[in-house]
C-alpha positions, 0 to 999 in steps of 0.5 A: 889785162884780164886774168886767164882762168888758171890765174884767178884766185879762189874768190875770182874763180867762184865769182864772189866777194872776199866778204862772202858768207858760207851760204854765198860760197855754197850757192856760187860753187853749185852755179860755177860747177854746172858751168864747167860740167864736162857734158856741157856742149858750150865748153867743147869749143873753149876747153879740152877735156884735160883743161876742163878737168883741171878747172873743176879740180881748182873749183873743188879746192876753192870750195873746200878751202873757203868753207873751212874757217881756218884754211880760209883765214890762212888763204886770205892772208896769203892773198894779202901778202901777194896783194891779190885781195882787196880787203880781208873779211871783217871780223864778226862781232859778238851778238849781244844777249837778248833781253827778256820780253817785258811782262804784259798784264792780262788786263790793260788799262783803257787808253786816255784819248785826248784831242790833238791841238789844232795845227797852227794856220800859216798867214794867208800871205805866206808863199808856199814852201818850195819843192825840193828837187830830187837828187840824181840818185833818186831819179828813175829813167826808163830806157827807151825802147830802141835799146835792145842790148846794153852795150857800151855805146848804148849805156853812154847814150842813156847817161847823156839822155839823163843829163849825167856826166861821168863825174856825176855817175862816179859821185853817185856810185863811188866808182872811179870815173876812169872805170865808168869811161872804160865800161862805156868804151868797152875797154875790157882789158882795163876793167877789173876782175869779173866779180868786181865788174859785176858790182860796178854794172849793178850800181850803174844800172840803178843810176840809169833806172835800168833792169840790173839783171838784163844790164849785167847779163848783156854787158858780161856776155859781150865782154866774154865774147870779146875776151875768151881765149881759144885753147892752145 
């Protein structure tokens, strides 16, 4: 079941991965703070002023914690203990020192040009080499013009037109076929948190040859319309 906003951890609230860099965190903070601006007309029908203020305070706490290295490490380990963090951030590896550039003399010797030996000619009776079929991951499929919105049924239609099974898509994207089926059936309550769902949709769009930005925007808009909770 999808989490309510007050149940999201700091990474889910800012819609970033646990491996996000400080630059990623800062950009996400600027974007999500605008979404929950108190003057936003779109929030009036979703949250009361008190609820909006509570969400903005949590956004500020998330930003301060994740931008501070020591606090972020402590927070990551707390999430790991609560089994609420898929993977901890990788430990950065030291950068090897740069080697000095070689000294180039002012006058370079004239290059020696040698004629390349003639390429061996195949026998006249040798059949042409067979052309390698492009794997499914390299195929580009242009969505038909009738797809005006990337809904679950439209995504399933594109997959079937491409001759791909659920298992084919799972093998290419490394996403569980169970999640692929939930996406097509619009079973929003069975899908992961929004940051991870966004990543799944981007990979699925690339397999189908669709525009990832429009693909993700259409699907998340439908998901938000179906799962948003009215204020109590």
